[in-house]
BALOBA-1460 file (C-alpha; in Angstrom, 3 decimals):
// residues 387
<rec num="1" residu="m" x="-12.800" y="-27.463" z="8.540"/>
<rec num="2" residu="e" x="-9.842" y="-29.142" z="6.640"/>
<rec num="3" residu="d" x="-12.045" y="-31.359" z="4.623"/>
<rec num="4" residu="f" x="-14.204" y="-28.088" z="3.673"/>
<rec num="5" residu="f" x="-10.949" y="-26.378" z="2.213"/>
<rec num="6" residu="k" x="-9.664" y="-29.746" z="0.626"/>
<rec num="7" residu="a" x="-12.822" y="-29.946" z="-1.579"/>
<rec num="8" residu="y" x="-13.501" y="-26.262" z="-1.904"/>
<rec num="9" residu="w" x="-9.826" y="-25.275" z="-3.026"/>
<rec num="10" residu="q" x="-9.220" y="-27.986" z="-5.417"/>
<rec num="11" residu="r" x="-7.355" y="-26.241" z="-8.162"/>
<rec num="12" residu="p" x="-7.729" y="-25.589" z="-10.877"/>
<rec num="13" residu="i" x="-11.472" y="-25.074" z="-9.788"/>
<rec num="14" residu="s" x="-13.428" y="-27.717" z="-11.706"/>
<rec num="15" residu="l" x="-15.597" y="-26.858" z="-14.822"/>
<rec num="16" residu="q" x="-19.106" y="-25.207" z="-13.532"/>
<rec num="17" residu="g" x="-20.887" y="-27.229" z="-16.218"/>
<rec num="18" residu="p" x="-24.386" y="-26.034" z="-17.808"/>
<rec num="19" residu="a" x="-26.124" y="-23.251" z="-15.821"/>
<rec num="20" residu="p" x="-29.577" y="-24.294" z="-14.376"/>
<rec num="21" residu="t" x="-32.099" y="-23.632" z="-17.015"/>
<rec num="22" residu="a" x="-33.860" y="-21.074" z="-14.884"/>
<rec num="23" residu="f" x="-30.671" y="-18.905" z="-14.595"/>
<rec num="24" residu="t" x="-30.801" y="-15.746" z="-16.736"/>
<rec num="25" residu="e" x="-27.745" y="-14.810" z="-18.628"/>
<rec num="26" residu="i" x="-26.410" y="-12.552" z="-15.801"/>
<rec num="27" residu="e" x="-26.911" y="-15.488" z="-13.286"/>
<rec num="28" residu="a" x="-25.097" y="-17.780" z="-15.521"/>
<rec num="29" residu="s" x="-22.169" y="-15.487" z="-16.131"/>
<rec num="30" residu="f" x="-18.965" y="-15.902" z="-14.199"/>
<rec num="31" residu="r" x="-17.545" y="-12.396" z="-15.245"/>
<rec num="32" residu="p" x="-17.127" y="-9.941" z="-12.375"/>
<rec num="33" residu="e" x="-19.048" y="-7.193" z="-13.999"/>
<rec num="34" residu="a" x="-22.083" y="-9.742" z="-14.200"/>
<rec num="35" residu="c" x="-21.579" y="-9.969" z="-10.226"/>
<rec num="36" residu="g" x="-21.121" y="-6.011" z="-10.063"/>
<rec num="37" residu="s" x="-24.635" y="-5.335" z="-11.553"/>
<rec num="38" residu="c" x="-25.913" y="-6.115" z="-7.915"/>
<rec num="39" residu="h" x="-22.881" y="-6.203" z="-5.816"/>
<rec num="40" residu="k" x="-21.628" y="-2.938" z="-6.487"/>
<rec num="41" residu="q" x="-19.335" y="-1.700" z="-3.784"/>
<rec num="42" residu="q" x="-17.709" y="-5.243" z="-3.992"/>
<rec num="43" residu="y" x="-17.227" y="-4.855" z="-7.687"/>
<rec num="44" residu="q" x="-15.744" y="-1.579" z="-7.393"/>
<rec num="45" residu="d" x="-13.301" y="-2.573" z="-4.562"/>
<rec num="46" residu="w" x="-12.392" y="-5.636" z="-6.653"/>
<rec num="47" residu="r" x="-11.695" y="-3.529" z="-10.126"/>
<rec num="48" residu="e" x="-9.165" y="-1.342" z="-7.799"/>
<rec num="49" residu="s" x="-7.508" y="-4.607" z="-6.117"/>
<rec num="50" residu="l" x="-4.447" y="-6.401" z="-7.199"/>
<rec num="51" residu="h" x="-6.797" y="-9.495" z="-7.361"/>
<rec num="52" residu="s" x="-8.225" y="-8.090" z="-10.442"/>
<rec num="53" residu="k" x="-4.402" y="-7.529" z="-11.693"/>
<rec num="54" residu="a" x="-3.236" y="-10.920" z="-10.855"/>
<rec num="55" residu="m" x="-3.165" y="-11.814" z="-14.935"/>
<rec num="56" residu="g" x="-1.395" y="-8.444" z="-15.648"/>
<rec num="57" residu="p" x="1.397" y="-8.145" z="-18.030"/>
<rec num="58" residu="g" x="3.975" y="-9.881" z="-16.022"/>
<rec num="59" residu="p" x="2.090" y="-13.117" z="-15.127"/>
<rec num="60" residu="w" x="0.452" y="-13.047" z="-18.684"/>
<rec num="61" residu="g" x="3.518" y="-12.399" z="-20.500"/>
<rec num="62" residu="q" x="5.244" y="-15.641" z="-19.007"/>
<rec num="63" residu="i" x="2.082" y="-17.849" z="-19.329"/>
<rec num="64" residu="i" x="1.504" y="-17.102" z="-23.024"/>
<rec num="65" residu="d" x="4.932" y="-18.862" z="-23.703"/>
<rec num="66" residu="l" x="4.424" y="-21.537" z="-20.647"/>
<rec num="67" residu="t" x="0.979" y="-22.534" z="-22.330"/>
<rec num="68" residu="r" x="2.951" y="-23.448" z="-25.532"/>
<rec num="69" residu="n" x="5.997" y="-24.862" z="-24.132"/>
<rec num="70" residu="s" x="5.366" y="-26.168" z="-20.649"/>
<rec num="71" residu="p" x="1.375" y="-26.425" z="-20.240"/>
<rec num="72" residu="e" x="1.484" y="-28.302" z="-16.929"/>
<rec num="73" residu="e" x="3.825" y="-25.257" z="-15.429"/>
<rec num="74" residu="a" x="1.282" y="-22.851" z="-17.063"/>
<rec num="75" residu="v" x="-1.551" y="-24.524" z="-15.196"/>
<rec num="76" residu="l" x="0.387" y="-24.399" z="-12.135"/>
<rec num="77" residu="c" x="0.870" y="-20.777" z="-12.167"/>
<rec num="78" residu="m" x="-2.969" y="-20.074" z="-13.126"/>
<rec num="79" residu="t" x="-4.130" y="-22.125" z="-10.156"/>
<rec num="80" residu="c" x="-3.724" y="-19.179" z="-8.148"/>
<rec num="81" residu="h" x="-3.374" y="-16.245" z="-10.890"/>
<rec num="82" residu="a" x="-6.761" y="-17.352" z="-12.875"/>
<rec num="83" residu="p" x="-7.845" y="-20.483" z="-11.067"/>
<rec num="84" residu="l" x="-11.458" y="-21.249" z="-12.649"/>
<rec num="85" residu="s" x="-11.018" y="-23.970" z="-15.290"/>
<rec num="86" residu="e" x="-13.083" y="-21.767" z="-17.524"/>
<rec num="87" residu="q" x="-9.978" y="-19.432" z="-17.471"/>
<rec num="88" residu="i" x="-7.432" y="-22.002" z="-18.338"/>
<rec num="89" residu="p" x="-6.884" y="-22.490" z="-22.340"/>
<rec num="90" residu="v" x="-5.889" y="-26.255" z="-21.867"/>
<rec num="91" residu="i" x="-7.268" y="-29.140" z="-20.001"/>
<rec num="92" residu="a" x="-5.294" y="-32.096" z="-18.749"/>
<rec num="93" residu="k" x="-6.165" y="-35.621" z="-20.012"/>
<rec num="94" residu="i" x="-4.815" y="-38.936" z="-18.649"/>
<rec num="95" residu="t" x="-4.008" y="-41.419" z="-21.402"/>
<rec num="96" residu="d" x="-4.412" y="-45.483" z="-21.152"/>
<rec num="97" residu="g" x="-0.562" y="-45.319" z="-20.424"/>
<rec num="98" residu="g" x="-0.988" y="-42.783" z="-17.210"/>
<rec num="99" residu="k" x="0.670" y="-40.019" z="-19.014"/>
<rec num="100" residu="k" x="-0.822" y="-36.596" z="-18.759"/>
<rec num="101" residu="t" x="-1.305" y="-34.730" z="-21.944"/>
<rec num="102" residu="y" x="-3.050" y="-31.487" z="-22.718"/>
<rec num="103" residu="a" x="-5.731" y="-30.502" z="-24.908"/>
<rec num="104" residu="k" x="-7.574" y="-27.362" z="-25.934"/>
<rec num="105" residu="n" x="-10.131" y="-26.586" z="-23.159"/>
<rec num="106" residu="p" x="-13.572" y="-26.138" z="-25.061"/>
<rec num="107" residu="d" x="-14.876" y="-24.038" z="-22.074"/>
<rec num="108" residu="f" x="-12.102" y="-21.354" z="-21.987"/>
<rec num="109" residu="d" x="-13.077" y="-17.812" z="-21.821"/>
<rec num="110" residu="s" x="-9.896" y="-15.629" z="-22.979"/>
<rec num="111" residu="k" x="-11.749" y="-12.328" z="-21.446"/>
<rec num="112" residu="l" x="-12.243" y="-14.388" z="-18.221"/>
<rec num="113" residu="q" x="-8.825" y="-15.262" z="-18.086"/>
<rec num="114" residu="l" x="-7.435" y="-11.880" z="-17.945"/>
<rec num="115" residu="q" x="-9.528" y="-10.840" z="-15.135"/>
<rec num="116" residu="g" x="-7.494" y="-12.672" z="-12.746"/>
<rec num="117" residu="i" x="-8.942" y="-13.612" z="-9.445"/>
<rec num="118" residu="t" x="-12.675" y="-13.135" z="-10.034"/>
<rec num="119" residu="c" x="-15.700" y="-13.318" z="-7.741"/>
<rec num="120" residu="a" x="-16.418" y="-16.784" z="-8.834"/>
<rec num="121" residu="a" x="-12.991" y="-18.085" z="-8.031"/>
<rec num="122" residu="c" x="-13.979" y="-17.607" z="-4.058"/>
<rec num="123" residu="h" x="-17.715" y="-17.790" z="-4.396"/>
<rec num="124" residu="v" x="-19.136" y="-20.187" z="-7.216"/>
<rec num="125" residu="r" x="-18.970" y="-23.939" z="-7.460"/>
<rec num="126" residu="q" x="-21.110" y="-25.668" z="-9.985"/>
<rec num="127" residu="h" x="-23.231" y="-22.557" z="-10.282"/>
<rec num="128" residu="q" x="-23.872" y="-22.413" z="-6.586"/>
<rec num="129" residu="r" x="-22.820" y="-19.416" z="-4.640"/>
<rec num="130" residu="f" x="-21.086" y="-19.402" z="-1.484"/>
<rec num="131" residu="g" x="-20.425" y="-16.671" z="1.146"/>
<rec num="132" residu="p" x="-19.931" y="-15.713" z="4.871"/>
<rec num="133" residu="p" x="-22.673" y="-15.587" z="7.374"/>
<rec num="134" residu="k" x="-24.827" y="-12.664" z="6.997"/>
<rec num="135" residu="v" x="-23.943" y="-9.630" z="9.232"/>
<rec num="136" residu="e" x="-26.342" y="-8.766" z="12.239"/>
<rec num="137" residu="g" x="-28.461" y="-5.613" z="11.482"/>
<rec num="138" residu="p" x="-29.756" y="-3.804" z="8.385"/>
<rec num="139" residu="d" x="-28.973" y="-5.479" z="5.270"/>
<rec num="140" residu="p" x="-27.095" y="-2.831" z="2.997"/>
<rec num="141" residu="n" x="-27.784" y="-5.057" z="-0.157"/>
<rec num="142" residu="k" x="-31.650" y="-4.903" z="-0.436"/>
<rec num="143" residu="y" x="-32.784" y="-5.724" z="-4.003"/>
<rec num="144" residu="p" x="-35.986" y="-5.048" z="-5.678"/>
<rec num="145" residu="s" x="-38.636" y="-7.755" z="-5.652"/>
<rec num="146" residu="g" x="-37.970" y="-10.092" z="-8.791"/>
<rec num="147" residu="t" x="-34.382" y="-9.525" z="-8.997"/>
<rec num="148" residu="p" x="-32.614" y="-12.723" z="-10.374"/>
<rec num="149" residu="n" x="-30.754" y="-14.248" z="-7.143"/>
<rec num="150" residu="h" x="-28.769" y="-17.011" z="-8.757"/>
<rec num="151" residu="g" x="-30.505" y="-19.596" z="-6.454"/>
<rec num="152" residu="g" x="-29.541" y="-17.790" z="-3.074"/>
<rec num="153" residu="v" x="-26.133" y="-18.333" z="-1.286"/>
<rec num="154" residu="q" x="-25.041" y="-21.077" z="0.825"/>
<rec num="155" residu="r" x="-23.184" y="-19.346" z="3.770"/>
<rec num="156" residu="t" x="-20.426" y="-20.858" z="5.941"/>
<rec num="157" residu="p" x="-18.355" y="-19.656" z="8.657"/>
<rec num="158" residu="y" x="-15.244" y="-20.799" z="7.050"/>
<rec num="159" residu="f" x="-15.191" y="-17.776" z="4.832"/>
<rec num="160" residu="e" x="-14.064" y="-15.964" z="7.475"/>
<rec num="161" residu="k" x="-11.009" y="-18.256" z="8.343"/>
<rec num="162" residu="p" x="-7.421" y="-17.504" z="7.559"/>
<rec num="163" residu="e" x="-7.188" y="-20.904" z="5.931"/>
<rec num="164" residu="f" x="-9.651" y="-19.824" z="3.168"/>
<rec num="165" residu="c" x="-6.621" y="-17.661" z="2.073"/>
<rec num="166" residu="r" x="-3.939" y="-20.159" z="2.629"/>
<rec num="167" residu="d" x="-3.791" y="-22.198" z="-0.313"/>
<rec num="168" residu="c" x="-2.742" y="-19.158" z="-2.753"/>
<rec num="169" residu="h" x="-0.437" y="-17.271" z="0.004"/>
<rec num="170" residu="q" x="1.517" y="-20.409" z="1.683"/>
<rec num="171" residu="f" x="3.651" y="-22.692" z="-0.496"/>
<rec num="172" residu="d" x="3.656" y="-26.147" z="1.060"/>
<rec num="173" residu="p" x="6.977" y="-26.717" z="2.969"/>
<rec num="174" residu="e" x="6.877" y="-30.436" z="2.451"/>
<rec num="175" residu="n" x="6.495" y="-29.988" z="-1.588"/>
<rec num="176" residu="t" x="8.453" y="-26.789" z="-2.432"/>
<rec num="177" residu="v" x="11.665" y="-25.541" z="-2.929"/>
<rec num="178" residu="l" x="13.169" y="-24.144" z="0.381"/>
<rec num="179" residu="v" x="15.587" y="-21.395" z="0.558"/>
<rec num="180" residu="n" x="17.596" y="-21.370" z="3.727"/>
<rec num="181" residu="g" x="14.907" y="-23.810" z="5.226"/>
<rec num="182" residu="k" x="11.966" y="-21.370" z="4.298"/>
<rec num="183" residu="p" x="9.412" y="-21.577" z="1.370"/>
<rec num="184" residu="i" x="9.637" y="-18.689" z="-1.066"/>
<rec num="185" residu="q" x="5.952" y="-17.900" z="0.028"/>
<rec num="186" residu="d" x="5.230" y="-18.484" z="3.815"/>
<rec num="187" residu="t" x="2.792" y="-16.014" z="4.861"/>
<rec num="188" residu="y" x="0.175" y="-18.269" z="6.478"/>
<rec num="189" residu="r" x="2.736" y="-19.809" z="8.769"/>
<rec num="190" residu="e" x="4.297" y="-16.320" z="9.610"/>
<rec num="191" residu="w" x="0.702" y="-15.461" z="10.906"/>
<rec num="192" residu="k" x="0.114" y="-18.756" z="12.375"/>
<rec num="193" residu="n" x="3.509" y="-18.538" z="14.546"/>
<rec num="194" residu="s" x="2.628" y="-14.764" z="15.677"/>
<rec num="195" residu="p" x="0.676" y="-13.471" z="18.402"/>
<rec num="196" residu="w" x="-1.935" y="-12.516" z="15.911"/>
<rec num="197" residu="g" x="-2.211" y="-16.363" z="15.004"/>
<rec num="198" residu="q" x="-2.242" y="-17.286" z="18.381"/>
<rec num="199" residu="a" x="-5.188" y="-14.856" z="18.916"/>
<rec num="200" residu="e" x="-6.938" y="-16.283" z="15.688"/>
<rec num="201" residu="a" x="-6.901" y="-12.362" z="14.435"/>
<rec num="202" residu="g" x="-7.035" y="-13.694" z="10.660"/>
<rec num="203" residu="c" x="-6.175" y="-12.194" z="7.207"/>
<rec num="204" residu="q" x="-9.590" y="-10.719" z="6.795"/>
<rec num="205" residu="g" x="-9.749" y="-8.398" z="9.760"/>
<rec num="206" residu="c" x="-6.770" y="-6.423" z="8.403"/>
<rec num="207" residu="h" x="-7.259" y="-6.879" z="4.516"/>
<rec num="208" residu="m" x="-11.053" y="-7.101" z="4.280"/>
<rec num="209" residu="p" x="-12.126" y="-4.626" z="7.032"/>
<rec num="210" residu="n" x="-15.916" y="-4.402" z="7.282"/>
<rec num="211" residu="r" x="-15.883" y="-7.139" z="4.241"/>
<rec num="212" residu="r" x="-14.492" y="-4.710" z="1.909"/>
<rec num="213" residu="h" x="-12.943" y="-6.443" z="-1.098"/>
<rec num="214" residu="f" x="-9.748" y="-4.378" z="-1.853"/>
<rec num="215" residu="w" x="-7.162" y="-6.563" z="0.007"/>
<rec num="216" residu="k" x="-4.667" y="-3.632" z="0.257"/>
<rec num="217" residu="g" x="-1.204" y="-4.490" z="1.464"/>
<rec num="218" residu="i" x="2.353" y="-3.473" z="0.783"/>
<rec num="219" residu="h" x="1.634" y="-1.474" z="-2.469"/>
<rec num="220" residu="d" x="-0.729" y="0.965" z="-0.383"/>
<rec num="221" residu="a" x="1.151" y="3.609" z="1.842"/>
<rec num="222" residu="e" x="-1.453" y="4.653" z="4.028"/>
<rec num="223" residu="w" x="-2.248" y="0.821" z="4.585"/>
<rec num="224" residu="v" x="1.184" y="0.248" z="5.661"/>
<rec num="225" residu="k" x="1.458" y="3.349" z="7.600"/>
<rec num="226" residu="d" x="-1.272" y="1.616" z="9.718"/>
<rec num="227" residu="g" x="0.731" y="-1.329" z="10.440"/>
<rec num="228" residu="v" x="4.257" y="0.086" z="11.554"/>
<rec num="229" residu="r" x="5.636" y="2.815" z="13.789"/>
<rec num="230" residu="i" x="8.946" y="4.473" z="12.898"/>
<rec num="231" residu="e" x="10.912" y="6.771" z="14.935"/>
<rec num="232" residu="a" x="14.103" y="9.024" z="13.957"/>
<rec num="233" residu="t" x="16.292" y="10.480" z="16.924"/>
<rec num="234" residu="i" x="19.625" y="12.028" z="17.081"/>
<rec num="235" residu="k" x="22.222" y="10.774" z="20.007"/>
<rec num="236" residu="r" x="22.840" y="14.343" z="20.987"/>
<rec num="237" residu="a" x="24.784" y="13.317" z="24.209"/>
<rec num="238" residu="a" x="27.416" y="11.599" z="22.062"/>
<rec num="239" residu="l" x="27.611" y="14.619" z="19.659"/>
<rec num="240" residu="e" x="27.789" y="17.151" z="22.491"/>
<rec num="241" residu="a" x="30.721" y="14.885" z="24.168"/>
<rec num="242" residu="g" x="32.670" y="15.416" z="20.836"/>
<rec num="243" residu="g" x="31.832" y="12.049" z="19.166"/>
<rec num="244" residu="p" x="30.531" y="11.194" z="16.100"/>
<rec num="245" residu="l" x="26.917" y="12.295" z="14.943"/>
<rec num="246" residu="e" x="24.705" y="9.377" z="15.330"/>
<rec num="247" residu="l" x="21.080" y="8.928" z="14.177"/>
<rec num="248" residu="v" x="18.689" y="6.104" z="15.187"/>
<rec num="249" residu="v" x="15.991" y="4.955" z="12.993"/>
<rec num="250" residu="e" x="13.509" y="2.378" z="14.483"/>
<rec num="251" residu="v" x="11.107" y="0.534" z="12.624"/>
<rec num="252" residu="t" x="8.489" y="-1.275" z="14.629"/>
<rec num="253" residu="s" x="6.200" y="-3.688" z="13.212"/>
<rec num="254" residu="s" x="3.215" y="-3.023" z="15.617"/>
<rec num="255" residu="a" x="0.052" y="-4.292" z="13.663"/>
<rec num="256" residu="v" x="1.553" y="-6.719" z="10.874"/>
<rec num="257" residu="g" x="0.322" y="-10.015" z="11.481"/>
<rec num="258" residu="h" x="3.145" y="-11.554" z="9.182"/>
<rec num="259" residu="k" x="6.620" y="-10.580" z="8.554"/>
<rec num="260" residu="f" x="7.246" y="-7.126" z="7.439"/>
<rec num="261" residu="p" x="7.705" y="-7.349" z="4.604"/>
<rec num="262" residu="t" x="6.168" y="-10.963" z="3.793"/>
<rec num="263" residu="y" x="7.704" y="-12.780" z="0.915"/>
<rec num="264" residu="l" x="10.908" y="-11.655" z="-1.128"/>
<rec num="265" residu="t" x="9.145" y="-9.424" z="-3.676"/>
<rec num="266" residu="p" x="9.227" y="-6.018" z="-1.612"/>
<rec num="267" residu="k" x="12.154" y="-4.294" z="-0.165"/>
<rec num="268" residu="v" x="12.225" y="-1.412" z="2.462"/>
<rec num="269" residu="f" x="15.007" y="0.975" z="2.483"/>
<rec num="270" residu="v" x="15.841" y="2.889" z="5.428"/>
<rec num="271" residu="r" x="17.826" y="5.970" z="4.415"/>
<rec num="272" residu="a" x="19.713" y="8.758" z="5.940"/>
<rec num="273" residu="a" x="21.671" y="11.794" z="4.726"/>
<rec num="274" residu="l" x="23.299" y="15.333" z="5.821"/>
<rec num="275" residu="l" x="21.721" y="18.244" z="4.451"/>
<rec num="276" residu="g" x="23.565" y="21.780" z="3.685"/>
<rec num="277" residu="g" x="22.178" y="25.133" z="4.228"/>
<rec num="278" residu="t" x="20.294" y="25.121" z="1.033"/>
<rec num="279" residu="g" x="18.882" y="21.804" z="1.922"/>
<rec num="280" residu="k" x="20.596" y="19.843" z="-0.465"/>
<rec num="281" residu="t" x="22.124" y="16.473" z="0.369"/>
<rec num="282" residu="l" x="25.980" y="16.623" z="1.115"/>
<rec num="283" residu="p" x="27.879" y="14.371" z="-1.232"/>
<rec num="284" residu="g" x="28.951" y="11.202" z="0.327"/>
<rec num="285" residu="t" x="26.581" y="11.510" z="3.144"/>
<rec num="286" residu="q" x="23.842" y="9.235" z="2.137"/>
<rec num="287" residu="q" x="23.681" y="5.872" z="3.985"/>
<rec num="288" residu="e" x="21.077" y="2.825" z="3.349"/>
<rec num="289" residu="r" x="20.116" y="0.017" z="5.407"/>
<rec num="290" residu="t" x="17.675" y="-2.689" z="4.006"/>
<rec num="291" residu="i" x="14.877" y="-4.574" z="5.529"/>
<rec num="292" residu="g" x="13.620" y="-7.514" z="3.401"/>
<rec num="293" residu="w" x="14.585" y="-10.726" z="2.089"/>
<rec num="294" residu="d" x="17.183" y="-11.077" z="-0.521"/>
<rec num="295" residu="a" x="17.098" y="-14.520" z="-2.327"/>
<rec num="296" residu="r" x="17.783" y="-14.886" z="-5.841"/>
<rec num="297" residu="f" x="17.717" y="-18.018" z="-8.096"/>
<rec num="298" residu="e" x="21.487" y="-18.393" z="-9.499"/>
<rec num="299" residu="s" x="23.180" y="-20.784" z="-11.626"/>
<rec num="300" residu="g" x="20.214" y="-23.095" z="-11.213"/>
<rec num="301" residu="e" x="19.641" y="-22.770" z="-7.557"/>
<rec num="302" residu="w" x="18.152" y="-20.527" z="-5.004"/>
<rec num="303" residu="r" x="20.754" y="-18.576" z="-2.598"/>
<rec num="304" residu="e" x="19.949" y="-16.245" z="0.363"/>
<rec num="305" residu="y" x="22.014" y="-13.008" z="0.708"/>
<rec num="306" residu="f" x="20.252" y="-11.753" z="3.768"/>
<rec num="307" residu="d" x="16.927" y="-11.974" z="5.671"/>
<rec num="308" residu="t" x="16.441" y="-8.851" z="7.697"/>
<rec num="309" residu="r" x="12.648" y="-8.874" z="7.794"/>
<rec num="310" residu="i" x="10.677" y="-7.877" z="10.849"/>
<rec num="311" residu="p" x="8.675" y="-10.589" z="12.819"/>
<rec num="312" residu="p" x="5.248" y="-9.563" z="13.860"/>
<rec num="313" residu="g" x="5.490" y="-7.246" z="17.077"/>
<rec num="314" residu="g" x="9.348" y="-6.913" z="16.308"/>
<rec num="315" residu="k" x="11.677" y="-4.199" z="15.634"/>
<rec num="316" residu="s" x="14.387" y="-3.225" z="13.343"/>
<rec num="317" residu="r" x="16.850" y="-0.555" z="14.920"/>
<rec num="318" residu="q" x="19.486" y="1.233" z="12.436"/>
<rec num="319" residu="t" x="22.252" y="3.319" z="13.592"/>
<rec num="320" residu="f" x="23.833" y="5.732" z="11.105"/>
<rec num="321" residu="r" x="27.060" y="7.389" z="12.060"/>
<rec num="322" residu="w" x="28.845" y="10.436" z="10.494"/>
<rec num="323" residu="t" x="31.860" y="12.747" z="11.349"/>
<rec num="324" residu="l" x="30.235" y="16.047" z="11.693"/>
<rec num="325" residu="r" x="30.885" y="18.553" z="8.775"/>
<rec num="326" residu="s" x="30.593" y="22.165" z="9.436"/>
<rec num="327" residu="q" x="28.505" y="22.334" z="6.173"/>
<rec num="328" residu="a" x="25.888" y="20.023" z="7.949"/>
<rec num="329" residu="k" x="22.945" y="21.827" z="8.916"/>
<rec num="330" residu="k" x="20.230" y="19.126" z="8.990"/>
<rec num="331" residu="i" x="19.728" y="15.212" z="8.922"/>
<rec num="332" residu="r" x="17.056" y="13.886" z="6.732"/>
<rec num="333" residu="a" x="15.688" y="10.333" z="7.610"/>
<rec num="334" residu="w" x="13.348" y="8.577" z="5.132"/>
<rec num="335" residu="v" x="11.828" y="5.143" z="4.579"/>
<rec num="336" residu="e" x="11.031" y="3.883" z="1.099"/>
<rec num="337" residu="v" x="9.164" y="1.051" z="0.193"/>
<rec num="338" residu="h" x="9.648" y="-0.806" z="-3.348"/>
<rec num="339" residu="p" x="6.737" y="-3.351" z="-3.350"/>
<rec num="340" residu="d" x="7.990" y="-4.806" z="-6.566"/>
<rec num="341" residu="h" x="11.634" y="-4.623" z="-5.945"/>
<rec num="342" residu="f" x="12.707" y="-8.626" z="-6.750"/>
<rec num="343" residu="y" x="10.696" y="-8.360" z="-9.990"/>
<rec num="344" residu="h" x="12.200" y="-5.011" z="-11.195"/>
<rec num="345" residu="v" x="15.594" y="-5.603" z="-10.351"/>
<rec num="346" residu="h" x="16.166" y="-9.135" z="-10.799"/>
<rec num="347" residu="f" x="13.402" y="-11.480" z="-12.131"/>
<rec num="348" residu="y" x="12.014" y="-9.455" z="-15.185"/>
<rec num="349" residu="p" x="15.611" y="-8.292" z="-16.594"/>
<rec num="350" residu="a" x="16.509" y="-11.933" z="-16.330"/>
<rec num="351" residu="y" x="13.704" y="-13.597" z="-17.954"/>
<rec num="352" residu="l" x="13.951" y="-10.757" z="-20.975"/>
<rec num="353" residu="r" x="17.372" y="-12.387" z="-21.482"/>
<rec num="354" residu="g" x="15.976" y="-15.344" z="-22.550"/>
<rec num="355" residu="e" x="16.020" y="-16.534" z="-25.826"/>
<rec num="356" residu="n" x="12.992" y="-18.292" z="-26.727"/>
<rec num="357" residu="l" x="10.288" y="-15.688" z="-25.867"/>
<rec num="358" residu="s" x="7.477" y="-14.855" z="-28.166"/>
<rec num="359" residu="p" x="7.371" y="-11.371" z="-29.276"/>
<rec num="360" residu="e" x="4.033" y="-10.998" z="-27.612"/>
<rec num="361" residu="g" x="5.188" y="-12.367" z="-24.322"/>
<rec num="362" residu="r" x="8.705" y="-10.332" z="-24.424"/>
<rec num="363" residu="k" x="6.086" y="-7.055" z="-25.022"/>
<rec num="364" residu="l" x="4.151" y="-7.770" z="-22.041"/>
<rec num="365" residu="v" x="7.134" y="-8.742" z="-19.501"/>
<rec num="366" residu="k" x="8.838" y="-5.612" z="-20.858"/>
<rec num="367" residu="q" x="5.494" y="-3.416" z="-19.839"/>
<rec num="368" residu="a" x="5.592" y="-5.220" z="-16.423"/>
<rec num="369" residu="l" x="9.062" y="-4.372" z="-15.884"/>
<rec num="370" residu="q" x="8.281" y="-0.628" z="-16.378"/>
<rec num="371" residu="d" x="5.228" y="-0.951" z="-14.372"/>
<rec num="372" residu="s" x="7.006" y="-2.293" z="-11.429"/>
<rec num="373" residu="g" x="9.643" y="0.576" z="-11.283"/>
<rec num="374" residu="r" x="6.533" y="2.888" z="-10.813"/>
<rec num="375" residu="t" x="5.268" y="1.388" z="-7.630"/>
<rec num="376" residu="s" x="7.656" y="2.690" z="-5.032"/>
<rec num="377" residu="y" x="6.816" y="5.274" z="-2.459"/>
<rec num="378" residu="i" x="8.198" y="7.400" z="0.800"/>
<rec num="379" residu="l" x="6.498" y="5.734" z="3.847"/>
<rec num="380" residu="f" x="8.273" y="8.200" z="6.431"/>
<rec num="381" residu="e" x="10.301" y="11.347" z="6.340"/>
<rec num="382" residu="k" x="11.609" y="13.516" z="9.042"/>
<rec num="383" residu="i" x="14.265" y="16.387" z="8.645"/>
<rec num="384" residu="i" x="16.228" y="17.108" z="12.067"/>
<rec num="385" residu="p" x="17.976" y="20.472" z="12.461"/>
<rec num="386" residu="l" x="21.376" y="20.183" z="13.956"/>
<rec num="387" residu="d" x="21.522" y="23.450" z="15.902"/>
């Protein structure tokens, strides 16, 4: 199995070369819309997915300048964000002295580059199509006789293995920066060491149910609601005994196969406040706890501030206390998810303070900063009367 993945996921993915002479223009194309002419559902799912936005204004704004100033670093980024060699504007060449240099890629397709992680990235090698085993039962994708079929498809069960996703969702612990002993991206290992990993319940079962191609995750509120269980209760016994007002909020990672949240980008805020008779928050009563990994690159090195993420099957229990006020009539408890918190609060502002950014790159990253501030949502809310 590892031999297959090592060969299949050599990145950047090698140039596909000339298409077979019998191929039509659509069969020879690597653009997703060409695939969508037959695979309509998969194409529509992909268009709405974050895979299609992997070269959005944030990555693209950085890669524009990296391609000019540090092409090796730009290529490294694109090996996941736009991994086809046809998507990469430069190509590496080794000189007689063994030095790596970069030249213009004659097969570069600028439109394809901005389409991010495309169908071909996962399914095409040297114009040969690859995919998972056929599903038993009636074929939902029957095409009229004579429809171009790009030479058929080579099917392999490896498409259904979590290792298929690993290379772009796991940094190699032996070859990357560690923050307090952890790679910045550690999703595969988190899964591997979880009950889901032990049961071999892989990525595709949750993120590609029924082989849908939308790969939903932390940005989708309904998806996250299916993965966690949240309860908010008042400790009435303590209150009746004359003690402080106490609220307990428990967040259980009931069906998430890796840490919740994985990676350092998202933050989950557990908040509570006292409400007056009009339903407004009483001043000075709002409190907040954070579920997430706070690690930042400062003064040339990574520093961890805290890591309160919930392991698979684990629970975060937060207690809020107030001295009861006569004006307090209710408690509001809510959980708010900020999927792009790290980029919005730390990375993009710091990046934009740089002095050597091109006008185009700066404009794109500014757009990404604005976009990242619009992705938060309320995952849970409960109003509890105090009388």
